[in-house]
GUVO-542108 format. One record per residue (C-alpha): residue number from 1; residue in three letters; x, z, y. Coordinates in steps of 0.05 Angstrom, whole numbers. Layout:
<tordos>
<NUM,'ALA',<X,Z,Y>>,
...
</tordos>
This chain:
<tordos>
<1,'UNK',<1244,-2113,-1357>>,
<2,'UNK',<1221,-2128,-1432>>,
<3,'UNK',<1276,-2139,-1488>>,
<4,'UNK',<1252,-2205,-1501>>,
<5,'UNK',<1254,-2230,-1435>>,
<6,'UNK',<1330,-2207,-1431>>,
<7,'UNK',<1345,-2239,-1496>>,
<8,'UNK',<1316,-2304,-1470>>,
<9,'UNK',<1353,-2305,-1402>>,
<10,'UNK',<1416,-2291,-1438>>,
<11,'UNK',<1398,-2341,-1489>>,
<12,'UNK',<1388,-2399,-1435>>,
<13,'UNK',<1444,-2375,-1390>>,
<14,'UNK',<1496,-2382,-1449>>,
<15,'UNK',<1465,-2442,-1479>>,
<16,'UNK',<1413,-2481,-1436>>,
<17,'UNK',<1465,-2484,-1373>>,
<18,'UNK',<1504,-2533,-1410>>,
<19,'UNK',<1454,-2581,-1420>>,
<20,'UNK',<1419,-2580,-1344>>,
<21,'UNK',<1436,-2608,-1281>>,
<22,'UNK',<1462,-2556,-1229>>,
<23,'UNK',<1391,-2559,-1180>>,
<24,'UNK',<1352,-2548,-1249>>,
<25,'UNK',<1397,-2491,-1271>>,
<26,'UNK',<1391,-2456,-1202>>,
<27,'UNK',<1308,-2462,-1203>>,
<28,'UNK',<1301,-2444,-1273>>,
<29,'UNK',<1349,-2376,-1260>>,
<30,'UNK',<1310,-2356,-1192>>,
<31,'UNK',<1243,-2355,-1232>>,
<32,'UNK',<1256,-2317,-1289>>,
<33,'UNK',<1290,-2254,-1245>>,
<34,'UNK',<1218,-2274,-1193>>,
<35,'UNK',<1181,-2260,-1258>>,
<36,'UNK',<1216,-2199,-1283>>,
<37,'UNK',<1183,-2150,-1235>>,
<38,'UNK',<1123,-2170,-1252>>,
<39,'UNK',<1129,-2161,-1323>>,
<40,'UNK',<1163,-2098,-1308>>,
<41,'UNK',<1096,-2072,-1277>>,
<42,'UNK',<1055,-2101,-1327>>,
<43,'UNK',<1094,-2057,-1381>>,
<44,'UNK',<1101,-1999,-1338>>,
<45,'UNK',<1060,-1940,-1349>>,
<46,'UNK',<1000,-1928,-1310>>,
<47,'UNK',<1008,-1884,-1248>>,
<48,'UNK',<989,-1810,-1263>>,
<49,'UNK',<983,-1823,-1338>>,
<50,'UNK',<1026,-1769,-1346>>,
<51,'UNK',<1015,-1734,-1287>>,
<52,'UNK',<977,-1654,-1300>>,
<53,'UNK',<905,-1655,-1287>>,
<54,'UNK',<872,-1633,-1226>>,
<55,'UNK',<847,-1566,-1225>>,
<56,'UNK',<771,-1563,-1237>>,
<57,'UNK',<730,-1536,-1170>>,
<58,'UNK',<726,-1460,-1168>>,
<59,'UNK',<660,-1430,-1158>>,
<60,'UNK',<645,-1393,-1090>>,
<61,'UNK',<663,-1319,-1090>>,
<62,'UNK',<603,-1272,-1092>>,
<63,'UNK',<577,-1244,-1035>>,
<64,'UNK',<594,-1173,-1010>>,
<65,'UNK',<526,-1130,-1012>>,
<66,'UNK',<507,-1103,-951>>,
<67,'UNK',<509,-1032,-946>>,
<68,'UNK',<435,-1003,-951>>,
<69,'UNK',<416,-945,-905>>,
<70,'UNK',<378,-894,-936>>,
<71,'UNK',<315,-873,-905>>,
<72,'UNK',<312,-797,-878>>,
<73,'UNK',<281,-753,-921>>,
<74,'UNK',<265,-683,-928>>,
<75,'UNK',<286,-634,-988>>,
<76,'UNK',<238,-617,-1051>>,
<77,'UNK',<185,-573,-1037>>,
<78,'UNK',<161,-512,-1079>>,
<79,'UNK',<99,-476,-1072>>,
<80,'UNK',<26,-487,-1080>>,
<81,'UNK',<-10,-552,-1072>>,
<82,'UNK',<-80,-566,-1031>>,
<83,'UNK',<-121,-621,-1039>>,
<84,'UNK',<-164,-649,-974>>,
<85,'UNK',<-222,-685,-994>>,
<86,'UNK',<-244,-729,-936>>,
<87,'UNK',<-301,-776,-922>>,
<88,'UNK',<-255,-834,-929>>,
<89,'UNK',<-213,-806,-991>>,
<90,'UNK',<-173,-758,-1010>>,
<91,'UNK',<-102,-728,-992>>,
<92,'UNK',<-57,-673,-1031>>,
<93,'UNK',<-9,-628,-994>>,
<94,'UNK',<53,-602,-1026>>,
<95,'UNK',<67,-537,-985>>,
<96,'UNK',<133,-506,-974>>,
<97,'UNK',<130,-436,-984>>,
<98,'UNK',<198,-425,-986>>,
<99,'UNK',<222,-453,-924>>,
<100,'UNK',<159,-437,-883>>,
<101,'UNK',<132,-374,-918>>,
<102,'UNK',<88,-347,-860>>,
<103,'UNK',<60,-411,-840>>,
<104,'UNK',<39,-432,-912>>,
<105,'UNK',<6,-361,-919>>,
<106,'UNK',<-35,-369,-854>>,
<107,'UNK',<-60,-439,-885>>,
<108,'UNK',<-78,-412,-958>>,
<109,'UNK',<-118,-352,-916>>,
<110,'UNK',<-155,-409,-884>>,
<111,'UNK',<-165,-446,-943>>,
<112,'UNK',<-189,-389,-978>>,
<113,'UNK',<-245,-373,-933>>,
<114,'UNK',<-268,-441,-924>>,
<115,'UNK',<-250,-452,-858>>,
<116,'UNK',<-234,-524,-863>>,
<117,'UNK',<-299,-541,-901>>,
<118,'UNK',<-347,-590,-859>>,
<119,'UNK',<-297,-598,-801>>,
<120,'UNK',<-265,-664,-781>>,
<121,'UNK',<-203,-696,-766>>,
<122,'UNK',<-214,-693,-689>>,
<123,'UNK',<-151,-727,-667>>,
<124,'UNK',<-128,-791,-685>>,
<125,'UNK',<-63,-813,-637>>,
<126,'UNK',<-40,-883,-672>>,
<127,'UNK',<28,-892,-696>>,
<128,'UNK',<44,-815,-684>>,
<129,'UNK',<-5,-766,-716>>,
<130,'UNK',<-75,-742,-740>>,
<131,'UNK',<-96,-670,-735>>,
<132,'UNK',<-151,-627,-767>>,
<133,'UNK',<-172,-545,-763>>,
<134,'UNK',<-222,-512,-726>>,
<135,'UNK',<-276,-569,-701>>,
<136,'UNK',<-336,-601,-735>>,
<137,'UNK',<-351,-670,-726>>,
<138,'UNK',<-388,-657,-662>>,
<139,'UNK',<-331,-620,-632>>,
<140,'UNK',<-357,-554,-638>>,
<141,'UNK',<-301,-503,-647>>,
<142,'UNK',<-300,-450,-704>>,
<143,'UNK',<-271,-380,-702>>,
<144,'UNK',<-192,-362,-716>>,
<145,'UNK',<-155,-302,-733>>,
<146,'UNK',<-129,-268,-671>>,
<147,'UNK',<-47,-271,-651>>,
<148,'UNK',<-7,-330,-677>>,
<149,'UNK',<42,-350,-732>>,
<150,'UNK',<119,-332,-721>>,
<151,'UNK',<143,-406,-710>>,
<152,'UNK',<186,-431,-765>>,
<153,'UNK',<209,-487,-742>>,
<154,'UNK',<283,-475,-754>>,
<155,'UNK',<275,-485,-831>>,
<156,'UNK',<314,-549,-846>>,
<157,'UNK',<245,-594,-853>>,
<158,'UNK',<238,-648,-801>>,
<159,'UNK',<169,-682,-773>>,
<160,'UNK',<187,-746,-821>>,
<161,'UNK',<128,-796,-841>>,
<162,'UNK',<79,-758,-883>>,
<163,'UNK',<108,-684,-870>>,
<164,'UNK',<52,-633,-842>>,
<165,'UNK',<63,-588,-785>>,
<166,'UNK',<27,-532,-749>>,
<167,'UNK',<-5,-546,-677>>,
<168,'UNK',<14,-494,-621>>,
<169,'UNK',<-5,-488,-547>>,
<170,'UNK',<67,-481,-508>>,
<171,'UNK',<81,-406,-531>>,
<172,'UNK',<132,-414,-594>>,
<173,'UNK',<92,-357,-638>>,
<174,'UNK',<18,-393,-618>>,
<175,'UNK',<1,-430,-683>>,
<176,'UNK',<-70,-413,-714>>,
<177,'UNK',<-109,-461,-761>>,
<178,'UNK',<-95,-529,-736>>,
<179,'UNK',<-41,-571,-769>>,
<180,'UNK',<-25,-645,-768>>,
<181,'UNK',<-2,-698,-811>>,
<182,'UNK',<62,-749,-783>>,
<183,'UNK',<45,-817,-783>>,
<184,'UNK',<113,-842,-773>>,
<185,'UNK',<186,-805,-759>>,
<186,'UNK',<170,-761,-702>>,
<187,'UNK',<232,-723,-694>>,
<188,'UNK',<231,-706,-629>>,
<189,'UNK',<183,-651,-644>>,
<190,'UNK',<238,-617,-693>>,
<191,'UNK',<272,-552,-674>>,
<192,'UNK',<326,-564,-625>>,
<193,'UNK',<398,-558,-640>>,
<194,'UNK',<417,-520,-583>>,
<195,'UNK',<366,-468,-594>>,
<196,'UNK',<401,-414,-632>>,
<197,'UNK',<328,-382,-654>>,
<198,'UNK',<257,-403,-662>>,
<199,'UNK',<228,-425,-594>>,
<200,'UNK',<236,-502,-594>>,
<201,'UNK',<195,-552,-644>>,
<202,'UNK',<135,-551,-690>>,
<203,'UNK',<136,-520,-758>>,
<204,'UNK',<130,-569,-816>>,
<205,'UNK',<108,-532,-879>>,
<206,'UNK',<84,-585,-924>>,
<207,'UNK',<87,-664,-946>>,
<208,'UNK',<42,-708,-969>>,
<209,'UNK',<44,-721,-1036>>,
<210,'UNK',<-15,-762,-1054>>,
<211,'UNK',<-67,-804,-1013>>,
<212,'UNK',<-20,-830,-958>>,
<213,'UNK',<-56,-891,-956>>,
<214,'UNK',<-123,-847,-939>>,
<215,'UNK',<-75,-822,-884>>,
<216,'UNK',<-59,-885,-852>>,
<217,'UNK',<-134,-914,-853>>,
<218,'UNK',<-155,-852,-808>>,
<219,'UNK',<-90,-867,-764>>,
<220,'UNK',<-127,-932,-751>>,
<221,'UNK',<-195,-919,-738>>,
<222,'UNK',<-230,-933,-670>>,
<223,'UNK',<-232,-872,-613>>,
<224,'UNK',<-267,-848,-562>>,
<225,'UNK',<-278,-786,-515>>,
<226,'UNK',<-317,-746,-562>>,
<227,'UNK',<-278,-695,-580>>,
<228,'UNK',<-233,-632,-559>>,
<229,'UNK',<-177,-687,-538>>,
<230,'UNK',<-211,-744,-502>>,
<231,'UNK',<-185,-812,-519>>,
<232,'UNK',<-166,-789,-587>>,
<233,'UNK',<-230,-772,-623>>,
<234,'UNK',<-247,-820,-676>>,
<235,'UNK',<-311,-861,-651>>,
<236,'UNK',<-345,-848,-727>>,
<237,'UNK',<-328,-776,-746>>,
<238,'UNK',<-280,-769,-802>>,
<239,'UNK',<-307,-711,-843>>,
<240,'UNK',<-265,-655,-880>>,
<241,'UNK',<-316,-640,-936>>,
<242,'UNK',<-274,-586,-973>>,
<243,'UNK',<-193,-565,-971>>,
<244,'UNK',<-181,-541,-1045>>,
<245,'UNK',<-123,-497,-1073>>,
<246,'UNK',<-103,-538,-1128>>,
<247,'UNK',<-41,-481,-1155>>,
</tordos>
């Protein structure tokens, strides 16, 4: 209630009542006190005028990144490189003469003898491997050295996509000039963990370092029966023009 209102009310009660009738006096008093709450509300500060401001909305928490699973890979390889020039493009292989010395020595002997020149990729198993070695575009085989290469599958290298391994028959030490390039991770071809020696698996001895797109393109060609592996021979022969030792 304002000080002005209190002064007027007090003055009237003290002096005005002397000159008014009782009925008029009661009516005026009632009207003054009924008006008092309205005047008080008009002069009261607006609600929330002194209240603290509402806190600003906080940005959402940053999402926690999911763990990234690293794709399996073979360790770096040390040794010479060879270049396979084909009718569909070039493929470069890094050989590992540290982990697979006998396998690498065997392949390099055939390279130096030009055994692979003018042969063909005679096997295309889609989503699995492509293979070359001792057969030309007509499916005619070439002579190989007697005896086989001691199996080196227990060397810490895995048949992962892009790796290169020696083909063999059922006997562990039967590999010769044939080798394949993995189109996918083919770990069932690896040395078995319960084999304490070297009697299981296929020996990885290298890795494609350039030309994997050529490998993949070869792996998609139509196949037929005109080759040593029926159903997996390219309909249009993939010629291996030359294999060269780079360093």
